[in-house]
C-alpha positions as CSV (number, residue, x, y, z in Angstrom):
1,X,101.2,82.9,60.2
2,X,98.1,81.1,58.8
3,X,94.3,80.5,60.4
4,X,93.4,77.5,58.7
5,X,95.2,75.1,60.4
6,X,94.2,77.4,63.8
7,X,90.3,77.3,63.3
8,X,90.7,73.2,62.2
9,X,92.2,72.0,65.5
10,X,90.0,74.4,67.5
11,X,86.9,73.1,65.8
12,X,86.2,70.6,68.7
13,X,86.3,73.3,71.5
14,X,83.0,74.0,72.6
15,X,81.7,78.0,72.0
16,X,80.2,78.8,75.5
17,X,77.8,81.5,74.2
18,X,74.3,81.6,73.3
19,X,74.4,81.6,69.4
20,X,71.8,84.7,68.8
21,X,74.1,87.2,71.2
22,X,77.5,86.5,69.5
23,X,78.8,89.5,67.7
24,X,82.2,87.9,66.7
25,X,83.6,84.5,66.0
26,X,84.7,82.1,68.7
27,X,87.6,81.4,66.6
28,X,88.7,84.7,66.2
29,X,88.9,85.7,69.9
30,X,90.5,82.5,70.4
31,X,93.1,83.2,67.6
32,X,93.5,86.9,69.5
33,X,94.1,85.3,72.7
34,X,96.8,83.0,71.5
35,X,98.7,85.7,69.5
36,X,98.8,88.2,72.0
37,X,99.6,85.7,74.9
38,X,102.7,84.7,72.5
39,X,103.6,87.9,72.4
40,X,103.6,88.5,75.7
41,X,100.3,89.9,76.8
42,X,99.9,89.6,80.6
43,X,96.1,90.4,81.0
44,X,92.8,91.0,79.3
45,X,93.4,94.7,78.6
46,X,96.9,94.2,77.2
47,X,95.0,91.5,74.9
48,X,92.8,94.1,73.8
49,X,95.7,96.6,73.1
50,X,97.9,94.0,71.0
51,X,94.2,93.5,68.6
52,X,94.3,97.2,68.1
53,X,97.8,97.3,67.0
54,X,97.6,94.7,65.0
55,X,93.9,95.2,63.4
56,X,94.8,95.3,59.8
57,X,96.8,92.4,60.1
58,X,93.7,90.5,61.7
59,X,91.4,92.0,59.2
60,X,93.9,91.0,56.3
61,X,93.0,87.3,57.3
62,X,89.2,87.7,57.2
63,X,89.2,88.3,61.3
64,X,87.3,90.5,63.0
65,X,84.7,91.6,60.3
66,X,82.2,93.4,63.3
67,X,85.9,95.2,65.2
68,X,87.7,94.1,67.8
69,X,86.1,92.8,70.7
70,X,86.7,94.9,74.3
71,X,88.7,93.2,77.1
72,X,85.4,92.6,79.1
73,X,84.1,90.8,76.4
74,X,87.3,88.8,75.7
75,X,87.6,87.7,79.4
76,X,83.8,86.6,79.7
77,X,84.3,84.5,76.5
78,X,87.6,82.6,77.6
79,X,86.4,82.4,81.3
80,X,83.8,80.0,80.1
81,X,86.1,78.0,78.4
82,X,86.7,74.4,79.3
83,X,90.8,74.6,79.6
84,X,91.7,70.9,79.3
85,X,90.1,71.4,76.0
86,X,91.6,74.7,75.4
87,X,95.0,72.9,76.2
88,X,94.7,69.7,74.0
89,X,93.8,72.3,70.8
90,X,96.6,74.8,71.7
91,X,99.4,72.0,72.1
92,X,98.1,70.2,69.4
93,X,98.1,73.5,66.8
94,X,101.7,74.4,68.2
95,X,103.1,70.9,67.3
96,X,101.8,71.4,64.0
97,X,103.4,73.9,63.7
98,X,106.8,73.8,65.6
99,X,109.1,70.3,64.8
100,X,111.3,69.9,68.0
101,X,115.1,68.6,67.9
102,X,116.9,66.6,69.7
103,X,118.9,68.4,72.3
104,X,116.4,71.1,72.3
105,X,115.9,73.2,75.2
106,X,112.4,73.1,76.7
107,X,112.0,75.9,79.5
108,X,109.4,75.5,82.0
109,X,108.0,78.2,84.6
110,X,105.5,79.5,85.9
111,X,103.8,83.6,85.6
112,X,100.8,85.2,86.6
113,X,98.5,86.5,84.8
114,X,97.7,90.3,85.8
115,X,94.0,90.9,85.6
116,X,93.0,87.4,85.2
117,X,88.9,87.4,85.0
118,X,87.1,85.8,87.9
119,X,83.3,85.7,87.3
120,X,82.7,86.1,90.9
121,X,85.0,89.3,92.0
122,X,86.7,89.5,88.3
123,X,89.9,90.3,90.5
124,X,91.5,86.8,91.1
125,X,95.0,86.4,89.1
126,X,95.6,83.3,87.4
127,X,99.1,81.6,87.7
128,X,99.7,79.7,84.1
129,X,102.8,77.1,83.7
130,X,104.2,77.4,80.3
131,X,106.7,75.5,78.2
132,X,108.5,77.3,75.9
133,X,110.9,76.0,73.3
134,X,113.9,78.3,73.2
135,X,115.4,77.7,69.5
136,X,112.2,77.3,68.3
137,X,111.1,81.1,70.0
138,X,107.5,79.5,70.6
139,X,105.1,78.4,73.5
140,X,104.4,74.3,73.4
141,X,102.2,74.4,76.0
142,X,100.6,76.1,79.1
143,X,98.4,74.9,82.3
144,X,96.4,77.5,84.5
145,X,96.8,76.9,88.2
146,X,95.2,78.6,91.1
147,X,98.4,79.9,93.0
148,X,102.3,79.3,92.3
149,X,102.1,76.8,95.2
150,X,100.5,74.4,92.6
151,X,102.8,74.5,89.7
152,X,104.5,71.2,91.3
153,X,101.6,69.3,90.1
154,X,100.6,71.6,87.4
155,X,104.3,70.9,85.9
156,X,104.1,66.9,85.6
157,X,100.8,67.2,83.9
158,X,102.0,69.8,81.4
159,X,104.7,67.0,80.6
160,X,102.4,64.5,79.5
161,X,100.8,66.6,77.1
162,X,104.0,66.9,76.0
163,X,106.6,64.8,73.8
164,X,109.9,65.4,75.2
165,X,111.6,62.7,74.0
166,X,115.4,64.0,73.3
167,X,114.6,67.2,74.9
168,X,116.3,69.3,77.6
169,X,114.2,70.1,80.2
170,X,115.0,73.2,82.3
171,X,112.8,74.5,85.4
172,X,113.3,76.9,88.4
173,X,113.8,75.8,91.6
174,X,110.1,75.3,92.1
175,X,110.1,72.4,89.9
176,X,113.0,71.2,91.4
177,X,111.6,67.8,92.8
178,X,112.9,64.0,92.6
179,X,109.0,63.2,91.1
180,X,109.3,65.9,88.3
181,X,113.2,64.7,87.5
182,X,111.4,61.1,87.2
183,X,108.8,62.1,85.3
184,X,111.3,63.5,83.0
185,X,113.8,60.5,82.4
186,X,111.1,58.4,82.0
187,X,109.2,60.1,79.1
188,X,112.8,60.0,77.2
189,X,114.0,63.9,78.3
190,X,117.2,64.8,80.3
191,X,116.7,67.6,82.9
192,X,118.3,71.0,84.2
193,X,116.7,71.9,87.5
194,X,117.6,74.9,89.9
195,X,118.4,73.5,93.0
196,X,118.0,75.4,96.2
197,X,117.4,75.4,99.6
198,X,113.9,73.5,99.4
199,X,115.9,70.5,98.7
200,X,118.3,70.9,101.9
201,X,119.9,68.1,101.9
202,X,121.1,67.9,98.1
203,X,121.7,71.2,98.3
204,X,124.4,70.7,100.9
205,X,125.9,67.7,99.3
206,X,126.2,69.9,96.2
207,X,127.7,72.5,98.0
208,X,130.5,70.4,99.7
209,X,131.6,68.9,96.6
210,X,131.9,71.7,94.5
211,X,133.5,73.7,97.3
212,X,137.5,73.5,96.0
213,X,136.9,70.9,93.7
214,X,138.7,70.9,90.3
215,X,135.7,71.1,87.6
216,X,135.1,72.3,84.1
217,X,134.7,75.8,83.8
218,X,133.0,77.7,80.7
219,X,132.6,81.6,80.5
220,X,129.7,83.1,78.5
221,X,129.5,86.6,77.7
222,X,126.0,87.9,77.6
223,X,124.3,91.4,76.8
224,X,121.2,92.2,78.8
225,X,119.6,95.8,79.0
226,X,122.2,96.9,77.3
227,X,125.5,95.8,79.6
228,X,127.6,93.5,79.1
229,X,127.9,90.4,81.7
230,X,130.4,87.9,82.0
231,X,129.0,84.5,83.6
232,X,130.9,81.7,84.8
233,X,129.5,78.6,85.3
234,X,131.2,75.5,86.9
235,X,130.2,72.0,86.1
236,X,131.3,68.2,87.7
237,X,130.2,64.6,87.4
238,X,127.6,64.0,90.1
239,X,129.0,60.0,90.3
240,X,129.8,60.4,94.1
241,X,126.5,61.9,94.8
242,X,123.9,59.0,92.8
243,X,124.5,56.5,95.5
244,X,124.0,58.8,98.4
245,X,120.6,60.4,96.5
246,X,119.2,57.5,94.2
247,X,116.0,58.8,94.2
248,X,117.2,61.6,92.2
249,X,116.7,59.3,88.9
250,X,118.8,60.2,85.9
251,X,121.4,62.5,88.0
252,X,124.9,62.8,85.9
253,X,126.0,66.6,86.5
254,X,126.0,69.3,89.0
255,X,127.1,72.9,88.7
256,X,126.7,76.3,89.9
257,X,127.0,80.0,88.8
């Protein structure tokens, strides 16, 4: 992974620090945070630990000539960065290094960033909504929210930043909303949404349709945490529901696992 394209695309992001007090290059800190987050870091201390573990790798790329910043420094810098500017830069960088093919699965989900920095009490947690390209195994984009309930409004905003034409978008039950389904279809994508009690009328209708119906069955063998698992998926055409639920644009198939 080279840093040239990263530095170029993130150059429009304004460094919020006073130049006289700078010990670490702004793009070095940004690159560390992005790499650590992609690797699964969930808080500022995790990011510092990732930097310590891979310090030689960063130095080989000419970064952190004054040593690695501590997690408090990383938190202070990132907390002052314009989040919308960062999102544009990050997504531009990811789209430059990852090419999506038709039919590719993009999983959108939310997670809580443990230990998220807050300039008032430094205790408040940040919720992030991520778009993950399964085949490329990379995060395409992310948006910060103040609580999990705000994911409903954050998901359409994230979709606006992505080119999802020809892709399959999967979202958990929080994102099972008519407006989100319509947004995906209008953008040229297809959706795979988890249906639960938050859409009670549709949920009950799907259960009734699937109960005792003859449908397609697919059995997948998976290995999780060292154990073998067999999952059965039952799917059927949703034509009988389309006229009853016209607000669900693009509804084609229903299923249960």
